LUMMIFI-969980 format. One line per 10 residues: number of its first residue (from 0); their letters; for each residue x negated, z, y negated of N, C-alpha, C. Coordinates in steps of 0.1 Angstrom, whole numbers, plus 5000, padded with zeros to 4 digits. Atoms other than C-alpha are relative to their C-alpha. Last residue first. Layout:
<atoms>
NUM> A> X Z Y X Z Y X Z Y; ...
</atoms>
This chain:
<atoms>
361> DLAHREIGFF> 4995 4989 5006 8799 4579 6111 4991 5014 5003; 5012 4991 5003 8775 4551 6115 5008 5013 5000; 5006 4996 4981 8803 4529 6130 4983 5010 5005; 5008 5019 4998 8824 4533 6094 4991 5002 5018; 5016 4996 4993 8850 4551 6087 4993 4987 4999; 5005 4989 4992 8877 4562 6062 4988 4995 5010; 5000 5006 4984 8869 4535 6039 5001 5016 5003; 4987 4998 4987 8888 4540 6005 4996 4999 5012; 4995 5013 4996 8866 4525 5985 5003 5000 5007; 4994 5007 5012 8856 4558 5963 5006 4983 5007
351> AKFREINERT> 4991 4993 5005 8855 4581 5992 5003 4993 4994; 4987 5001 4990 8833 4563 6016 5015 5001 4994; 4998 5020 4993 8811 4561 5985 5007 5001 5004; 4997 5006 5008 8815 4603 5982 5002 4981 4991; 4988 4996 5000 8813 4608 6019 5013 4999 4986; 4997 5010 4995 8773 4592 6016 5023 5001 5002; 5004 5016 5005 8764 4608 5992 5004 4994 5006; 4996 5004 5013 8771 4642 6005 5005 4982 4995; 4985 5007 4992 8762 4633 6036 5006 5001 4990; 4985 4989 4990 8730 4634 6017 5008 4992 5007
341> ALPPRERIGV> 4994 4996 4996 8697 4611 6015 5010 5009 5002; 4998 5002 5021 8664 4609 6006 5015 5003 4997; 4990 5011 5004 8656 4624 6039 5007 5001 4993; 4984 4996 4992 8627 4643 6047 5008 4991 4992; 4987 4985 5002 8609 4626 6062 4994 5005 4984; 5008 4990 5012 8596 4591 6056 5011 5013 5001; 4999 4992 4997 8608 4565 6085 4987 5009 4991; 5016 4992 4999 8603 4531 6068 5003 5016 5003; 4996 4989 4994 8642 4510 6071 4982 5003 5003; 5006 4991 4997 8644 4480 6058 4997 5007 5003
331> IMLNKPTHES> 5008 4991 5006 8671 4457 6050 4987 5010 5011; 5009 4994 4993 8675 4421 6051 4996 5015 4996; 5007 4990 5008 8700 4398 6036 4993 5006 5010; 5012 4999 5000 8703 4361 6044 4995 5017 4994; 5006 4987 4995 8737 4358 6057 4985 5000 5000; 4992 4998 5009 8743 4323 6037 5001 5016 5003; 4986 4989 4996 8726 4309 6060 4999 5005 4986; 4997 5004 4987 8697 4273 6044 5008 5012 5013; 5000 5017 5000 8706 4270 6009 4996 5001 5022; 4982 5004 4994 8707 4306 6010 5006 4990 5000
321> EVFEIVKTRY> 4989 5002 5016 8674 4310 6006 5007 4997 5013; 5002 5014 4998 8657 4334 6043 5012 4997 4981; 5009 5001 4986 8654 4372 6045 4996 4989 4999; 4994 5013 5000 8666 4386 6007 4986 4989 5014; 5010 5002 5006 8656 4426 6002 5008 4988 5011; 4991 5009 4998 8667 4454 6005 4993 4990 4994; 5001 5012 5012 8647 4483 6009 5006 4983 5007; 4993 5009 5000 8645 4519 6026 4998 4986 4988; 5000 5010 5011 8630 4546 6034 5005 4995 4999; 5008 5014 5011 8637 4564 6060 4998 4998 4986
311> GARELFLVRL> 5013 4993 5002 8649 4604 6070 4987 4983 4998; 5011 4995 4985 8678 4600 6090 4989 5003 4995; 4994 4981 4990 8696 4608 6060 4995 4999 5007; 5009 4994 5009 8678 4567 6041 5004 5022 5004; 5013 4998 4996 8691 4553 6070 4991 5008 4988; 5001 4992 4992 8729 4565 6064 4987 4997 5008; 4996 4992 4996 8726 4550 6030 4995 5012 5012; 5013 4996 5007 8710 4519 6034 5008 5014 5001; 5011 4999 4990 8738 4515 6061 4986 5001 4991; 5004 4989 4998 8761 4526 6034 4994 5000 5012
301> GDTAWEAMRE> 5008 4990 5003 8746 4497 6014 5006 5016 5004; 5016 5000 5006 8749 4474 6037 5001 5007 4990; 5005 5003 4987 8787 4477 6045 4991 5005 5000; 5001 4988 4996 8798 4479 6008 4998 5007 5014; 5003 4991 5001 8782 4452 6006 5003 5015 4997; 5015 4998 4992 8799 4434 6025 4987 5004 4997; 5002 4989 4985 8830 4451 6018 4993 4996 5009; 5001 4985 5001 8826 4435 5981 5000 5012 5017; 5012 4999 5000 8823 4401 5991 4996 5014 4996; 5010 5005 4986 8854 4398 6010 4982 5005 4999
291> AMLGHRLVDA> 5003 4993 4991 8871 4413 5984 4995 5002 5008; 5000 4991 5011 8860 4390 5956 4998 5011 5013; 5020 5004 5003 8865 4361 5979 4999 5016 4995; 5003 5000 4989 8906 4376 5986 4980 4999 5002; 5006 5006 4993 8909 4385 5948 4993 4994 5013; 4988 5000 4999 8930 4420 5939 4995 4979 5010; 5000 5004 4988 8894 4423 5943 5016 5000 5003; 5010 5006 4991 8889 4423 5908 5001 4992 5012; 4995 5016 5000 8923 4436 5892 4989 4985 5002; 4993 5005 4990 8909 4466 5912 5010 4982 4999
281> LPEPKGLQPR> 4993 5013 4991 8882 4475 5905 5010 4992 5000; 4988 5011 5001 8889 4494 5876 4992 4986 5005; 4999 5000 5016 8898 4517 5889 4986 4996 4998; 5002 4991 5012 8895 4515 5926 5002 4995 4993; 4997 5008 5014 8909 4485 5952 5004 5013 4988; 4984 5002 5007 8909 4501 5988 4993 4993 4986; 5003 4997 5014 8891 4489 6016 5005 5004 4992; 4998 4982 5002 8905 4497 6050 4990 4999 4984; 4988 4996 5000 8905 4464 6063 5005 5006 4991; 4991 5015 5007 8872 4446 6052 5014 5010 5000
271> VEQHCCPAVV> 4992 4997 5013 8853 4476 6058 5008 4992 4998; 4991 4987 4995 8850 4471 6098 5007 5003 4987; 4982 5001 4994 8848 4431 6100 5006 5012 4996; 4993 4985 5002 8813 4427 6084 5014 4997 4999; 4982 4995 5004 8801 4394 6097 5003 5016 5000; 4995 5016 4999 8758 4393 6100 5017 5008 5008; 4989 5001 4997 8730 4420 6093 5015 4985 4999; 4994 5005 5009 8698 4418 6089 5009 4991 5002; 4992 5008 4985 8680 4444 6112 4999 4989 4984; 5000 5011 5009 8644 4457 6101 5013 4990 5005
261> ILKAGLAVGR> 4992 5006 5003 8634 4490 6112 5002 4988 4998; 5000 5012 5006 8598 4505 6115 5020 4998 5005; 5002 4997 5011 8588 4544 6126 5006 4990 4987; 5005 5016 5003 8610 4538 6156 4992 5004 4983; 5015 4996 5011 8617 4570 6169 4991 4996 4994; 5021 5005 5000 8632 4555 6198 4994 5002 4992; 5000 4995 4981 8672 4571 6189 4990 5001 5005; 5007 4986 5009 8662 4562 6147 5003 5004 5016; 5013 4998 5000 8661 4526 6162 5001 5014 4996; 5006 5004 4985 8696 4523 6188 4978 5011 4992
251> RLADDTATNC> 5003 4984 4994 8715 4543 6157 4987 4995 5011; 5004 4991 5009 8701 4509 6130 5000 5016 5013; 5011 5003 5005 8707 4487 6161 4993 5010 4996; 5008 4994 4988 8740 4503 6170 4988 4997 4998; 5005 4981 5000 8749 4500 6132 4996 5005 5012; 5007 4993 5009 8746 4463 6135 4992 5010 5003; 5008 4999 4990 8765 4458 6168 4986 5003 4989; 5000 4990 4996 8789 4467 6144 4992 4996 5008; 4991 4987 5006 8798 4434 6131 4988 5013 4999; 4988 4998 5002 8774 4407 6145 5007 5012 4997
241> AHLAILADAA> 4996 4992 4994 8734 4409 6148 5015 5004 4999; 4984 4999 4997 8721 4389 6131 5009 5005 5008; 4992 5003 5008 8688 4401 6134 5007 4990 5007; 4991 5008 4999 8675 4431 6146 5009 4989 4998; 4993 5009 5009 8646 4447 6148 5009 4997 5007; 4990 5005 4996 8629 4482 6157 4999 4989 4997; 4991 5008 5008 8594 4490 6159 5012 4995 5004; 5003 5003 5013 8575 4516 6171 5006 4997 4990; 5011 5008 5007 8587 4520 6204 4997 5009 4985; 5011 4999 5017 8597 4550 6227 4995 4987 4992
231> PLEVSNITGA> 5012 4990 5010 8605 4535 6257 5003 4996 4991; 5012 4996 5012 8642 4516 6265 4991 5009 5004; 5011 4989 4989 8666 4512 6293 4988 4997 4988; 5014 5002 4995 8692 4487 6276 4992 5014 5002; 5004 4992 4979 8726 4501 6276 4985 4994 4998; 4999 4991 4996 8735 4499 6237 4995 5007 5008; 5008 4985 5009 8717 4475 6222 5005 5014 5009; 4994 4998 5014 8729 4451 6254 4995 5007 4989; 4998 4991 5003 8706 4442 6284 5009 4995 4984; 4987 5005 4998 8689 4415 6301 5002 5017 4992
221> VFELGTAGIE> 4989 4988 4996 8649 4420 6293 5014 4993 4996; 4988 4996 5001 8619 4400 6277 5014 5003 5012; 4992 5003 4988 8583 4404 6278 5015 4998 4994; 4986 5009 5008 8555 4397 6256 5010 4993 5013; 4993 4993 5013 8526 4421 6266 5012 4994 4988; 5006 4983 4995 8503 4396 6276 5008 5003 4992; 4995 4994 5009 8515 4355 6268 5003 5022 5006; 5008 4991 5006 8496 4336 6290 5007 5010 4993; 5006 5012 5003 8515 4294 6283 4992 5023 5000; 5006 5012 5000 8536 4300 6315 4985 4994 4990
211> RALDNAAAVL> 5012 5001 4992 8542 4332 6314 4985 4991 4998; 5005 4982 5005 8563 4338 6276 4989 4998 5015; 5007 5007 5010 8576 4303 6286 4991 5013 5002; 5005 5014 4996 8594 4316 6323 4989 4996 4991; 5011 4994 4990 8603 4351 6307 4987 4991 5007; 5016 4994 5000 8618 4333 6285 4989 5008 5000; 5004 5012 5004 8643 4305 6304 4986 5011 4990; 5013 5009 4991 8645 4341 6323 4996 4988 4992; 5007 4987 4994 8662 4363 6293 4993 4989 5006; 5005 5005 5010 8688 4331 6284 4984 5012 5002
201> ETRQEVGTVK> 5006 5019 5004 8698 4326 6314 4988 4999 4994; 5005 5000 4987 8710 4364 6315 4987 4988 4997; 4999 5011 4989 8730 4362 6281 4987 5002 5007; 4991 4997 4987 8725 4398 6271 5003 4988 5010; 4987 5013 4999 8698 4393 6249 5006 5008 5012; 4993 4999 4992 8662 4419 6250 5013 4989 4991; 4990 5004 5003 8630 4414 6234 5014 5000 5008; 4988 4999 4989 8604 4435 6245 5011 4995 4987; 4981 5006 5011 8573 4430 6217 5003 4999 5018; 4987 5008 4990 8539 4443 6232 5008 5006 4992
191> VRLVHWLAFT> 4998 4991 4989 8509 4436 6208 5013 5002 5010; 5004 5002 4986 8495 4403 6198 5004 5021 5007; 5005 4989 4997 8505 4405 6163 4991 5002 5010; 5007 4994 5011 8509 4373 6148 4996 5014 5009; 5015 5010 4994 8517 4353 6188 4991 5004 4986; 5009 4998 4998 8544 4389 6192 4983 4993 4998; 5002 4989 5004 8560 4384 6164 4990 5004 5008; 5010 5001 5013 8563 4344 6169 4991 5015 4993; 5011 5012 4997 8576 4343 6204 4988 5004 4985; 5011 4988 4987 8601 4375 6193 4989 4990 5002
181> LYGKGCGMDV> 5006 4991 5009 8615 4355 6162 4992 5006 5006; 5015 5007 5008 8615 4324 6188 4997 5006 4987; 5018 4992 5006 8633 4345 6212 4992 4991 4990; 5014 5011 4994 8660 4320 6227 4985 5006 5001; 4993 5014 5000 8691 4349 6216 4987 4991 5013; 5014 5013 5006 8668 4381 6204 5004 4989 5003; 4999 5019 5003 8693 4400 6204 4993 4990 4998; 4989 5006 4989 8670 4431 6201 5011 4990 4992; 4986 5009 5010 8639 4428 6193 5006 5000 5007; 4977 5005 4990 8625 4459 6204 4998 4991 4991
171> ITHADNALPA> 4993 5006 5008 8582 4465 6193 5010 4993 5010; 4993 5004 4993 8553 4486 6206 5010 4996 4994; 5003 4994 4984 8521 4493 6191 5009 4991 5007; 4996 5002 4987 8529 4489 6152 4994 4995 5015; 5001 4991 4984 8505 4493 6132 5005 4998 5009; 5016 5004 4995 8510 4456 6112 4991 5009 5009; 4995 4994 4993 8549 4464 6114 4984 4990 5004; 4995 4987 5002 8554 4464 6076 4996 5008 5013; 5007 4994 5008 8527 4429 6072 5006 5018 5008; 5010 5000 4996 8546 4411 6101 4986 5010 4990
161> VIELYRNIQR> 5003 4991 4983 8577 4416 6089 4986 5004 5002; 4988 4982 5005 8584 4400 6054 4994 5009 5010; 5005 4990 5010 8553 4373 6059 5010 5009 4994; 5011 4991 5001 8566 4365 6096 4991 5006 4982; 4999 4979 4999 8605 4367 6083 4981 4997 5009; 4992 4985 5013 8597 4337 6059 4995 5017 5009; 5012 5000 5008 8572 4315 6083 5008 5011 4991; 5009 4993 4992 8604 4317 6113 4988 5009 4992; 4994 4985 4997 8625 4309 6088 4994 5010 5003; 5005 4998 5016 8606 4277 6074 5007 5016 4998
151> DKDPSVKLRR> 5016 4997 5005 8603 4266 6114 5000 5011 4987; 5008 4986 4989 8642 4269 6119 4985 5006 4997; 5000 4986 5011 8642 4249 6088 4999 5012 5008; 5001 4996 5016 8626 4225 6103 4999 5012 4989; 4995 5010 5012 8638 4227 6139 4990 5000 4987; 4989 4993 5015 8629 4248 6168 4991 4987 4988; 5001 5008 5004 8622 4229 6204 5005 5006 4979; 4987 4996 5000 8617 4261 6225 5007 4989 4986; 4988 4995 4992 8596 4242 6240 5014 5001 4993; 4985 5018 4995 8582 4223 6210 5003 5003 5012
141> LWQQASEDLL> 4992 5006 5010 8570 4261 6190 5014 4989 5010; 4989 4999 4996 8560 4272 6228 5011 4997 4984; 4994 5005 4983 8530 4252 6229 5011 5006 5000; 4988 5013 4997 8532 4247 6187 4999 4998 5021; 4989 4996 5001 8518 4286 6186 5006 4985 5006; 4998 4999 4985 8481 4274 6188 5012 5003 5009; 4998 5007 4993 8480 4258 6158 5004 5002 5016; 5013 5007 4997 8479 4287 6137 5006 4988 5014; 4998 5008 4995 8513 4304 6126 4996 4991 5001; 5013 4991 4992 8501 4326 6096 5006 4996 5020
131> RSKVVDHSRP> 4990 4994 4986 8510 4299 6078 4997 5007 5009; 5010 4992 4989 8489 4289 6043 5014 5002 5007; 4998 4983 5005 8503 4257 6035 5000 5010 5007; 5014 5000 4997 8497 4215 6039 5004 5017 4996; 5013 5000 5004 8530 4201 6025 4998 5012 5006; 5011 4986 4998 8556 4194 6044 4985 4999 4998; 4989 4994 5003 8578 4162 6025 4994 5018 5003; 4997 4996 4986 8545 4141 6027 5008 5017 4996; 4986 4998 5002 8540 4126 5991 5002 5010 5015; 4995 5010 4983 8504 4134 5992 5020 5006 5003
121> PTARKAPPHL> 5001 4993 4989 8493 4144 5955 5011 4991 5009; 4982 5004 4997 8488 4113 5925 5001 5011 5013; 4994 5003 4986 8450 4113 5913 5008 5010 5000; 5004 5012 5003 8434 4119 5877 5007 4988 5016; 5002 5003 4992 8443 4159 5874 5001 4977 5002; 5009 4992 4994 8446 4174 5843 4999 4997 5015; 4994 4995 4985 8455 4144 5826 4994 5008 5006; 5005 5014 4990 8447 4146 5788 5003 5008 5016; 5015 4996 5001 8471 4162 5764 4992 4992 5007; 5009 5004 4988 8504 4149 5753 4989 5002 4997
111> ILRKPTLQWD> 5016 4997 5003 8524 4168 5729 4993 4989 5009; 5002 5005 4978 8563 4165 5727 4990 4995 4995; 5006 5009 4996 8577 4187 5698 5000 4993 5010; 5001 5003 5009 8597 4217 5683 4997 4985 4999; 4983 5001 5005 8611 4233 5711 4996 4996 4983; 4995 4988 5010 8582 4224 5731 5010 4997 4993; 4988 5001 5011 8575 4195 5752 5005 5014 5001; 4999 4982 4998 8544 4193 5772 5004 4999 4983; 4993 5003 5009 8532 4153 5784 5008 5015 5001; 4987 4985 4996 8504 4161 5805 5006 4996 4990
101> GNTTSLVAGK> 5002 4990 5010 8480 4123 5806 5011 5010 5004; 5007 4999 5019 8475 4093 5821 5001 5008 4992; 5018 4999 5005 8476 4110 5858 4999 4987 4987; 5007 5013 4995 8504 4123 5853 4990 4995 5000; 5004 4999 4998 8520 4163 5846 4993 4981 5009; 5003 5013 4991 8550 4162 5829 4987 4996 5001; 5019 5005 5000 8552 4201 5812 5005 4987 5015; 4996 5013 4987 8590 4211 5801 4979 4997 5001; 5013 5013 4994 8600 4237 5776 4998 5000 5012; 5007 5002 5015 8634 4260 5763 4985 4987 4999
91> FNAPLEGRLW> 5010 4995 5007 8651 4256 5795 4990 4996 4985; 5004 4992 4987 8688 4254 5809 4987 5009 4995; 4990 4993 4998 8706 4232 5777 4996 5014 5009; 5002 4983 5001 8676 4222 5769 5016 5009 5000; 5009 4993 5013 8665 4204 5787 5017 4991 4995; 5008 4985 5004 8689 4209 5819 4996 5002 4985; 4991 4992 5005 8720 4182 5818 4991 5018 5002; 4996 5002 5010 8699 4155 5811 5004 5016 4999; 5000 5003 5009 8678 4160 5838 5001 5002 4984; 5004 4984 4998 8701 4163 5863 4994 5000 4986
81> TAVEALPINK> 4986 4997 4996 8715 4128 5856 4994 5018 4995; 4999 5002 5013 8678 4117 5852 5012 5008 4996; 5012 4992 5008 8669 4127 5884 5009 5000 4989; 4990 4991 5007 8703 4115 5903 4990 5008 4992; 4983 5001 5006 8687 4082 5910 5004 5009 4997; 5003 5005 5005 8654 4098 5929 5011 4992 4983; 5003 5012 4998 8673 4116 5953 4995 4992 4986; 4994 5001 5004 8672 4156 5947 4996 4981 4996; 5009 5021 5009 8658 4175 5967 5012 4995 4992; 4982 5009 5002 8671 4218 5961 4990 4987 4997
71> TVDRTPYRFT> 4999 5012 5000 8646 4247 5970 5011 4988 5002; 4985 5009 4992 8652 4282 5963 4993 4984 5000; 5006 5011 5001 8615 4305 5960 5016 4989 5005; 4996 5019 4990 8624 4339 5968 4996 4992 4984; 4999 4996 4987 8612 4377 5955 4998 4989 5007; 5007 4996 4996 8603 4368 5915 4994 5002 5017; 4998 4988 5000 8622 4340 5915 4993 5009 5004; 5004 4992 4994 8609 4301 5915 5006 5018 4992; 4998 4988 5012 8634 4276 5916 4993 5009 5008; 4998 4984 4991 8617 4250 5936 4999 5005 4989
61> LSLHPHERLQ> 5000 4991 5007 8627 4211 5929 5000 5011 5009; 4995 4999 4993 8620 4175 5954 4997 5017 4988; 5007 4992 5008 8622 4150 5937 5005 5013 5007; 4995 4983 5010 8629 4129 5963 4995 5002 4993; 5005 4989 5015 8615 4095 5969 5016 5009 5001; 4998 4995 5016 8640 4078 6003 4984 5006 4992; 5003 5015 5007 8622 4066 6037 5003 4997 4986; 4989 5005 4992 8642 4101 6058 4999 4985 4992; 4988 4991 4986 8629 4126 6030 5007 4983 5005; 4991 5010 4987 8595 4113 6012 5009 5006 5009
51> VLRGLVRQLG> 5002 5000 4983 8580 4138 5982 5011 4990 5005; 4989 5013 4998 8581 4139 5943 4990 5004 5020; 5007 5007 4994 8570 4173 5934 5008 4989 5007; 4996 5008 4994 8592 4194 5902 4986 4994 5011; 5010 5014 4997 8584 4227 5898 5006 4993 5008; 4997 5003 4987 8611 4259 5881 4989 4984 5004; 5009 5012 5005 8597 4287 5859 5013 4989 5016; 5009 4999 5012 8613 4320 5861 4990 4992 4994; 5004 5012 4997 8645 4326 5874 4988 4994 4989; 5006 5010 4989 8656 4354 5867 4994 4998 5006
41> PTRPRTLTLR> 5008 4986 4991 8681 4357 5841 4993 4999 5013; 4999 4995 4992 8684 4318 5832 4997 5011 5005; 4989 4992 5006 8680 4306 5799 5005 5009 5013; 4986 5000 4999 8645 4294 5812 5014 5008 4994; 4986 4993 5007 8616 4292 5796 5012 5000 5003; 5001 4987 5001 8596 4262 5821 5009 5011 4980; 4989 4998 5011 8606 4230 5833 4999 5016 5001; 4994 4986 5004 8576 4220 5855 5011 5002 4985; 4993 4996 5010 8571 4187 5867 5003 5013 5002; 4999 4988 4993 8539 4172 5889 5010 5004 4982
31> VFTAEALSTL> 5014 4987 4998 8520 4143 5894 5005 5016 5003; 4993 4997 5003 8539 4108 5886 4992 5014 5013; 5007 4992 5004 8520 4080 5887 5002 5016 4989; 5006 4994 4992 8540 4062 5907 4984 5006 4994; 5008 5005 4996 8554 4036 5883 4986 5006 5009; 4998 5009 4993 8588 4050 5889 4985 4987 5002; 4997 5003 4983 8580 4082 5890 4999 4986 5003; 5011 4994 4990 8561 4081 5859 5005 5000 5011; 5001 5007 4999 8590 4063 5842 4987 5005 5010; 4992 5011 4987 8615 4084 5852 4988 4987 5000
21> CKEIFEPAAM> 4995 4994 4987 8594 4115 5836 5000 4985 5008; 5018 4996 4992 8582 4098 5810 4999 5001 5003; 4991 5011 5001 8627 4089 5796 4979 4997 5003; 4991 5005 4986 8630 4123 5803 4994 4987 4999; 5001 4994 4993 8606 4137 5773 5003 4990 5017; 5020 5009 4999 8615 4107 5750 4991 5004 5016; 5002 5014 4988 8651 4122 5757 4993 4991 5000; 4994 5003 4987 8637 4156 5754 5003 4991 5004; 5013 4995 4992 8615 4153 5720 5010 4999 5012; 5008 5008 4995 8638 4131 5699 4994 5004 5010
11> GTLKGRITPI> 5002 5011 5004 8667 4155 5690 4994 4989 5008; 4989 5006 4996 8676 4183 5708 5000 4985 4991; 5000 4994 4980 8640 4199 5714 5014 4989 4996; 4997 4989 4997 8631 4185 5675 5000 5007 5015; 4981 4999 4998 8614 4160 5667 4998 5015 5006; 4989 4992 5004 8573 4153 5665 5013 4997 5004; 4987 5003 5006 8552 4131 5684 5009 5006 5000; 4995 4992 4992 8512 4142 5690 5017 4997 4991; 4987 5007 5013 8488 4123 5694 5003 5007 5005; 4989 4998 4995 8454 4139 5714 5013 5000 4987
1> EM> 4990 4999 5010 8423 4117 5703 5014 5008 5007; 4989 5012 5001 8396 4117 5732 5014 5010 4990
</atoms>
């Protein structure tokens, strides 16, 4: 096949021609995939676009790919042209449009037509079948718990992170487990002894009833608080979205239980905010309330990392779920390794810099 080339600078005819061909392929149902490459945004690797059906209307679903996470944005077809004109060439130096008739490659100097890599369009379903840690048998409890699509994605993302870390654990405690979405999920994948701890007795009773109904041997739920519940030694302790200093209670309890693995996703950072000073050269920035609030969150979780390291844990700080689902998406992972990796002096210097006089882990 002869490969024709349409010449033109990216800022001239090439980009508008590329956008027009993208819109035509969407209208004529020949669209396979869109890839935006060589981004100008630091950390962003590329953007992948596919056509999906949402609420009876087609959308262009965009996946912004970063080294450790993906962020998804869905655009109605009526807005695709405007979005593309804003992105090309301002934010991306290249792009590839795959269609059943041919693949168009946009470079900084020209638009090039290649033979089509695929002769058929992919499924338009929004829920593309992909590798999942929860198999079909999990549906019996997922349906009973009325897990929404967004919650389902959160659960699977959680399992992708936590399951490999807890693979050697024999006993796991899930603090403040609520209805038990993640508790059931962890038991389902690892099939070890998992205990969910929840203060609301009606949720505990409902979760235990469901566990017995599905024959979940080793899975149980108990009523109590993070500080008060009686627990044996545990290999792993997990506490997701424990409010304010309840996250610190979970960290302290995990260390006391001798947990080899501690995983927390903090929420509601209230303790440090009233204490936060305005050290130079940050004073001019921290006079803005929103900036001070975010710095207080960062300082709170930074101290938690240092306290964990002082207790002999190697730490990782990662994103739990994409920010479009919840802004509280930071996860702190501690893996026990002796000797301590931080000192009390490290912690006190950190606190002194920000004017923090007290912390729940002191």
